[in-house]
Legacy VTK file of the C-alpha trace (Angstrom):
# vtk DataFile Version 3.0
C-alpha trace
ASCII
DATASET POLYDATA
POINTS 457 float
-49.447 -4.675 -22.173
-48.872 -6.568 -18.747
-49.459 -2.584 -17.372
-52.965 -3.136 -18.370
-54.365 -5.621 -16.967
-52.969 -4.373 -13.362
-54.276 -0.856 -14.060
-57.722 -1.571 -15.572
-59.871 -2.803 -13.108
-58.750 0.393 -10.449
-59.360 2.586 -13.899
-62.893 1.523 -14.714
-63.561 0.955 -10.934
-62.921 4.998 -10.434
-64.765 6.100 -13.392
-68.047 3.879 -12.380
-67.770 5.865 -8.383
-67.304 9.192 -10.512
-70.193 8.533 -12.746
-72.251 7.178 -9.820
-71.522 10.413 -8.314
-72.920 12.309 -11.004
-75.796 9.824 -12.038
-77.057 8.338 -9.214
-80.092 6.754 -10.666
-80.519 2.896 -11.711
-78.927 2.840 -14.915
-78.104 -0.192 -17.331
-75.210 0.544 -18.590
-73.759 1.886 -15.045
-75.354 -0.693 -12.672
-75.656 -3.787 -14.916
-72.883 -3.304 -17.618
-70.238 -1.536 -16.218
-70.343 -2.515 -12.723
-70.101 -6.513 -14.148
-67.049 -5.559 -15.839
-65.015 -4.694 -13.031
-64.987 -7.944 -11.551
-64.474 -9.440 -15.025
-61.250 -7.264 -15.472
-60.288 -8.259 -11.995
-60.021 -11.953 -12.877
-58.054 -11.393 -15.572
-55.393 -9.075 -13.726
-55.242 -12.055 -11.402
-54.713 -14.560 -14.083
-52.054 -12.098 -15.973
-50.337 -11.441 -11.982
-46.468 -12.511 -11.897
-45.707 -16.242 -12.615
-44.508 -15.992 -9.074
-47.347 -16.664 -7.413
-49.081 -19.864 -6.255
-50.859 -21.175 -8.832
-53.821 -23.011 -6.729
-53.601 -19.428 -5.038
-54.849 -17.471 -8.351
-57.033 -19.985 -9.493
-59.046 -20.294 -6.035
-58.948 -16.379 -5.969
-59.997 -16.007 -9.698
-63.120 -18.907 -8.948
-64.410 -16.934 -5.502
-64.978 -13.005 -7.396
-65.873 -15.533 -10.646
-68.925 -17.535 -8.395
-69.706 -13.907 -6.455
-69.991 -12.044 -9.768
-71.961 -15.445 -11.258
-74.190 -13.858 -8.607
-74.110 -10.177 -8.830
-75.058 -10.548 -12.389
-78.281 -12.313 -11.742
-79.128 -9.797 -9.127
-78.422 -7.408 -11.411
-79.956 -8.275 -14.239
-83.388 -9.320 -11.668
-83.566 -5.736 -11.113
-83.920 -4.674 -14.425
-85.381 -7.529 -16.873
-86.979 -10.402 -15.125
-85.862 -14.016 -14.268
-87.341 -17.507 -13.719
-88.391 -18.297 -10.253
-85.093 -20.091 -8.057
-82.789 -17.160 -9.586
-82.314 -15.444 -6.136
-81.982 -18.960 -4.680
-79.237 -19.698 -7.590
-77.529 -16.094 -6.817
-77.440 -16.590 -3.100
-75.713 -20.125 -3.709
-73.141 -18.447 -5.858
-72.473 -15.950 -3.270
-71.431 -18.358 -1.054
-69.175 -20.537 -2.845
-67.232 -16.764 -2.900
-66.033 -18.073 0.821
-64.745 -21.400 0.946
-62.299 -20.814 -2.092
-61.266 -17.203 -0.704
-59.994 -18.932 2.357
-58.085 -21.267 0.852
-56.709 -18.264 -1.294
-55.659 -16.232 1.266
-52.865 -18.051 2.970
-51.520 -19.481 -0.399
-51.415 -15.885 -1.774
-48.916 -14.921 1.058
-45.598 -16.549 0.856
-43.858 -17.965 -2.357
-42.722 -22.034 -2.608
-43.868 -22.368 1.463
-46.411 -25.555 1.875
-49.479 -25.156 3.052
-49.728 -26.857 6.285
-53.904 -28.462 7.141
-53.113 -27.786 10.734
-52.370 -24.245 9.826
-55.932 -23.880 7.570
-58.131 -25.719 10.383
-56.334 -23.283 13.359
-57.554 -20.366 11.408
-61.105 -21.844 11.151
-61.208 -22.394 14.281
-60.235 -19.432 15.815
-62.210 -17.946 13.335
-65.339 -19.757 13.718
-65.185 -19.929 17.746
-65.000 -15.762 17.158
-67.799 -15.837 14.794
-69.844 -17.730 17.369
-69.267 -15.340 20.161
-69.792 -12.231 17.895
-73.201 -13.828 16.266
-74.473 -14.367 19.858
-73.105 -11.008 20.995
-73.513 -8.744 18.105
-75.225 -9.883 15.272
-78.278 -10.685 17.799
-77.839 -6.436 19.048
-77.573 -5.313 15.535
-80.640 -6.998 13.606
-83.873 -7.652 14.862
-85.443 -10.653 15.714
-87.478 -10.305 12.794
-84.958 -11.032 10.532
-85.274 -15.158 11.304
-88.836 -14.474 9.700
-87.386 -13.585 6.196
-87.968 -16.310 3.568
-84.257 -16.299 2.503
-83.227 -15.944 7.045
-80.283 -19.197 5.903
-78.562 -16.533 4.085
-78.971 -13.258 5.783
-77.284 -14.824 8.719
-75.019 -17.460 6.856
-73.471 -14.336 5.067
-72.593 -12.307 7.934
-71.168 -14.923 9.931
-68.663 -16.309 7.070
-67.761 -12.567 6.229
-66.537 -12.281 10.419
-64.818 -15.665 9.728
-63.337 -14.473 6.598
-62.158 -11.157 8.586
-60.808 -13.131 11.085
-58.519 -15.156 9.006
-57.299 -11.703 6.914
-56.369 -10.440 9.874
-54.574 -13.434 11.217
-52.393 -13.268 8.437
-51.974 -10.104 8.424
-50.289 -10.392 11.875
-48.380 -13.387 11.132
-46.877 -11.652 8.164
-45.790 -8.683 10.423
-47.892 -6.128 7.679
-45.817 -7.184 4.767
-47.702 -4.981 2.304
-49.288 -8.053 0.235
-51.135 -9.034 3.136
-52.094 -5.372 4.231
-53.647 -4.893 0.877
-55.079 -8.372 0.965
-56.635 -7.737 4.464
-58.254 -4.277 3.341
-60.059 -6.248 0.340
-61.195 -8.775 2.227
-62.358 -6.069 5.441
-64.238 -3.728 2.636
-66.133 -6.291 0.928
-67.323 -8.002 4.256
-68.047 -4.551 5.603
-69.876 -3.675 2.617
-71.660 -7.520 3.013
-72.522 -6.109 6.586
-73.764 -2.656 5.633
-75.777 -4.307 2.559
-77.850 -6.651 5.476
-78.057 -3.580 8.081
-79.599 -1.403 5.071
-82.033 -4.169 4.233
-82.954 -4.989 7.563
-83.999 -1.305 8.239
-85.577 -0.935 4.683
-82.942 1.760 3.657
-81.486 -0.106 0.723
-81.422 0.661 -3.108
-80.372 -1.203 -5.731
-77.434 0.900 -7.628
-76.673 3.403 -4.605
-72.999 4.012 -4.326
-72.423 1.593 -1.557
-72.462 -1.370 -3.764
-69.091 -0.196 -5.080
-67.464 -1.444 -1.598
-67.568 -4.970 -2.950
-66.099 -3.622 -6.055
-63.456 -1.995 -4.112
-62.390 -4.964 -1.769
-62.192 -6.896 -5.390
-59.990 -4.628 -7.406
-57.922 -4.822 -3.260
-57.578 -8.291 -3.563
-57.073 -8.335 -7.459
-54.228 -5.866 -6.874
-52.526 -7.633 -3.562
-51.327 -10.124 -6.463
-48.913 -7.893 -8.452
-47.519 -7.172 -5.174
-43.778 -8.368 -3.769
-44.542 -11.964 -1.518
-42.816 -12.999 1.750
-39.897 -14.506 1.314
-39.205 -15.170 4.612
-39.412 -18.444 6.354
-40.881 -17.559 9.521
-44.151 -19.420 10.742
-45.963 -17.482 13.424
-48.922 -19.619 14.159
-51.938 -18.898 16.067
-50.868 -19.007 19.994
-52.048 -22.272 21.430
-54.292 -19.452 23.905
-56.280 -18.054 21.755
-57.118 -21.552 20.222
-58.159 -22.764 23.694
-60.185 -19.544 24.137
-61.967 -20.394 21.043
-62.430 -23.604 22.055
-63.796 -22.529 25.156
-66.350 -20.695 23.925
-68.125 -22.736 21.685
-69.211 -25.343 24.814
-70.277 -22.515 27.147
-72.557 -20.492 24.348
-73.914 -24.067 24.116
-74.737 -24.900 27.933
-75.648 -21.132 27.878
-78.216 -21.727 25.576
-78.912 -25.443 26.627
-79.500 -24.076 30.429
-81.867 -20.597 29.532
-83.376 -21.106 26.280
-83.865 -18.151 24.576
-80.829 -16.326 25.758
-79.243 -16.501 22.100
-81.139 -17.017 18.627
-80.497 -20.814 18.166
-78.804 -20.096 14.602
-75.513 -19.142 17.532
-75.737 -22.955 17.878
-74.103 -23.351 13.732
-70.680 -22.068 14.480
-70.287 -23.281 17.892
-70.952 -26.746 16.712
-68.598 -26.459 13.935
-66.312 -25.080 16.070
-66.363 -28.093 18.042
-66.270 -30.538 15.387
-63.451 -28.489 13.605
-61.293 -29.256 17.119
-61.977 -32.733 17.202
-61.134 -33.330 13.986
-57.555 -31.187 14.326
-57.166 -33.296 17.667
-57.136 -36.585 15.275
-55.228 -35.285 12.855
-52.191 -34.124 16.070
-52.609 -37.881 17.421
-51.999 -39.479 14.093
-49.152 -37.108 13.387
-47.716 -37.828 16.858
-48.123 -41.396 16.364
-46.493 -41.443 13.354
-43.788 -39.274 14.469
-43.105 -41.851 17.456
-42.994 -44.731 15.270
-40.378 -42.846 12.827
-37.837 -41.893 15.683
-38.551 -45.715 16.899
-37.569 -47.222 13.262
-34.972 -44.268 12.867
-32.565 -46.053 16.018
-33.924 -49.320 15.763
-31.903 -52.125 13.860
-33.895 -53.763 10.923
-32.810 -57.390 10.614
-32.230 -57.931 14.688
-34.658 -55.318 16.049
-32.338 -54.129 18.610
-31.404 -50.121 19.007
-29.075 -49.398 16.731
-25.379 -47.213 16.649
-27.880 -43.765 17.159
-29.624 -44.922 19.821
-26.196 -46.149 21.246
-24.454 -42.795 20.761
-27.377 -41.175 22.378
-27.630 -43.574 25.444
-23.759 -43.153 25.965
-24.072 -38.880 26.134
-26.150 -39.827 29.181
-24.103 -42.558 30.497
-21.260 -40.189 32.177
-22.155 -39.846 35.003
-23.445 -43.953 35.898
-21.355 -46.742 37.023
-21.214 -48.969 34.432
-19.257 -49.848 31.453
-19.247 -50.559 27.558
-18.836 -53.421 26.065
-18.097 -53.433 22.086
-18.278 -56.504 20.404
-17.361 -58.799 17.086
-18.772 -61.555 15.889
-15.713 -64.399 14.851
-15.559 -66.321 11.602
-19.077 -64.453 10.881
-17.570 -63.238 7.176
-17.728 -67.149 6.081
-21.203 -67.897 7.257
-22.143 -64.832 4.386
-20.190 -66.515 1.934
-21.099 -70.130 2.435
-24.901 -70.048 3.100
-26.102 -66.293 1.874
-27.113 -63.279 3.784
-30.327 -64.818 4.398
-28.846 -67.229 6.841
-26.656 -64.673 8.009
-29.343 -62.253 8.982
-30.817 -65.205 10.828
-27.782 -65.911 12.821
-27.577 -62.543 13.791
-31.005 -62.665 15.087
-30.318 -66.008 17.082
-27.152 -63.803 18.488
-29.398 -60.819 19.315
-31.426 -63.040 21.325
-28.652 -64.903 22.999
-26.934 -62.057 24.323
-30.327 -60.796 25.897
-31.132 -63.470 27.836
-27.363 -62.907 29.199
-27.422 -59.623 30.237
-28.869 -58.304 33.232
-32.118 -55.777 33.250
-31.377 -52.455 32.223
-28.791 -53.224 29.914
-28.766 -51.599 26.523
-27.745 -53.828 23.896
-27.550 -52.212 19.702
-26.732 -53.906 16.433
-23.906 -51.073 15.392
-23.525 -52.089 11.804
-22.661 -55.520 10.138
-21.238 -58.093 12.806
-20.685 -55.719 15.626
-22.574 -54.710 18.436
-22.648 -52.721 21.742
-23.572 -52.711 25.288
-23.736 -50.354 28.072
-24.351 -52.064 31.145
-24.847 -50.659 34.732
-23.032 -52.365 37.764
-19.313 -52.068 39.487
-16.165 -53.207 37.719
-16.486 -56.519 38.337
-20.158 -57.298 37.783
-19.903 -55.673 34.453
-16.880 -58.143 33.493
-18.350 -61.149 34.524
-21.684 -59.992 31.791
-18.588 -60.038 29.396
-17.605 -63.110 30.350
-21.271 -64.257 29.768
-21.498 -62.903 26.493
-18.690 -64.576 25.351
-20.203 -68.167 26.829
-23.266 -67.561 24.673
-21.800 -68.177 21.328
-19.304 -71.232 22.813
-22.038 -73.515 21.017
-23.109 -73.606 17.454
-26.408 -72.200 16.174
-28.364 -74.634 14.241
-30.597 -73.162 10.966
-32.105 -74.929 8.272
-30.219 -78.029 9.138
-26.767 -76.477 9.681
-24.389 -75.973 12.323
-22.951 -72.999 12.398
-19.949 -71.679 14.795
-19.412 -68.665 15.458
-16.985 -66.930 17.972
-16.823 -63.063 19.420
-14.508 -60.778 20.584
-15.039 -58.630 23.464
-13.941 -54.832 24.355
-14.657 -53.701 27.883
-14.241 -50.377 29.233
-14.857 -49.373 32.170
-16.661 -45.663 33.181
-14.616 -43.645 34.513
-15.241 -39.856 33.157
-12.931 -39.544 30.813
-15.166 -39.316 28.186
-13.411 -41.726 25.333
-15.190 -44.660 25.853
-16.453 -45.306 22.805
-12.319 -44.989 21.193
-10.844 -47.312 24.179
-13.790 -49.782 23.833
-13.246 -50.008 20.138
-9.321 -50.495 20.348
-10.021 -52.743 23.070
-11.966 -54.857 20.890
-9.343 -55.045 18.069
-7.375 -56.398 20.793
-8.986 -59.077 21.794
-10.005 -59.826 18.381
-6.031 -59.953 17.430
-5.008 -61.714 20.573
-7.806 -64.441 20.619
-8.068 -64.220 23.766
-11.883 -63.278 23.796
-12.523 -60.494 26.538
-9.738 -57.930 26.599
-10.238 -54.829 29.217
-9.338 -51.035 28.147
-6.613 -49.461 30.057
-7.889 -47.049 33.196
-5.948 -44.472 33.909
LINES 1 458
457 0 1 2 3 4 5 6 7 8 9 10 11 12 13 14 15 16 17 18 19 20 21 22 23 24 25 26 27 28 29 30 31 32 33 34 35 36 37 38 39 40 41 42 43 44 45 46 47 48 49 50 51 52 53 54 55 56 57 58 59 60 61 62 63 64 65 66 67 68 69 70 71 72 73 74 75 76 77 78 79 80 81 82 83 84 85 86 87 88 89 90 91 92 93 94 95 96 97 98 99 100 101 102 103 104 105 106 107 108 109 110 111 112 113 114 115 116 117 118 119 120 121 122 123 124 125 126 127 128 129 130 131 132 133 134 135 136 137 138 139 140 141 142 143 144 145 146 147 148 149 150 151 152 153 154 155 156 157 158 159 160 161 162 163 164 165 166 167 168 169 170 171 172 173 174 175 176 177 178 179 180 181 182 183 184 185 186 187 188 189 190 191 192 193 194 195 196 197 198 199 200 201 202 203 204 205 206 207 208 209 210 211 212 213 214 215 216 217 218 219 220 221 222 223 224 225 226 227 228 229 230 231 232 233 234 235 236 237 238 239 240 241 242 243 244 245 246 247 248 249 250 251 252 253 254 255 256 257 258 259 260 261 262 263 264 265 266 267 268 269 270 271 272 273 274 275 276 277 278 279 280 281 282 283 284 285 286 287 288 289 290 291 292 293 294 295 296 297 298 299 300 301 302 303 304 305 306 307 308 309 310 311 312 313 314 315 316 317 318 319 320 321 322 323 324 325 326 327 328 329 330 331 332 333 334 335 336 337 338 339 340 341 342 343 344 345 346 347 348 349 350 351 352 353 354 355 356 357 358 359 360 361 362 363 364 365 366 367 368 369 370 371 372 373 374 375 376 377 378 379 380 381 382 383 384 385 386 387 388 389 390 391 392 393 394 395 396 397 398 399 400 401 402 403 404 405 406 407 408 409 410 411 412 413 414 415 416 417 418 419 420 421 422 423 424 425 426 427 428 429 430 431 432 433 434 435 436 437 438 439 440 441 442 443 444 445 446 447 448 449 450 451 452 453 454 455 456
């Protein structure tokens, strides 16, 4: 049964083309009923496609075809029967809704289980609008006469080809970024035939050659059937992410102000409707820039938080280890500090008081260290320090740190006395500073001498 849904649109399309070849005259049966039945069964084919498809892609594609089909029914019906005034505008608006929904469906229909990045949509829109603006200026103004501007439906007559070019560019990007994968290829040809049918219709209408019910009308249906058929093909399982090259984005953005400048400096060189895609490109570029700036700010904050201790605001162990990796060729020392008698503080006064003690310890340590030193809280009651300088200077700094805990901490009326044990190891390029400093710190804690220097080979 499920194969019936897959192949019915294609069978009806072939039947319609064959019948139109033999019976080219307008017919209610062929041009109203059978013609519109094809896009209806195409929607059914999409709805019954494999469950692995993205539900948003299925919904967007189905709605896109449905809106286009509603416009098709109105136009087809009006060629045989009379319709109320305003039905033509309703049909045009319905056709217009096809494009944003198709833009949503294209990227989501190609990769299974992949989260859509909003920047990808923006990049595609910027690139597409930028190329559309130059294509509108150089192509549409040459192909279609200026008399088009005086038509009552000028807005839609120009909107549709611009949207078709944008849609075609986005489909081309999807085809290239998915490396000619079979589903992307079929989807591209469907979009291409649909867009080219629009452009062909406009060309024929402008030149007075279009006749309702002619065989070229099936170009839209062929495109829709190909789009529906693409949902039945295997999706890409690869995780590659080939975005639009920044150079192409820069070119697309550069085109828009260039066109606007030419229009301002030489009025009449391009039609005024070229302004619309050019301005839209710049707005999209500005919007993308705000998103990137916000993301960069959030990423920077997350990076800082990932390397910052929550209680003291000092760098954490991760930051100290990262700094230690570039410290091997620097003259200086690594100090590891462990607070003495800190556990009873938490036991007797609570963790809130203990956190305040840690904060005040961090402040005392910071004030006693020379400029350029890196003080980090490693966790619990342990701290680490990277100090640049000679052996004597760094050892003196270690004793200065020990002295900061020689007088009590006054917190909420409590006089709290703690000490500190320090392991000192001068950088000799051996690469095991952390292990030797840790051993020296525990020796200082065991012996109670305060500061212990690690053995220097």
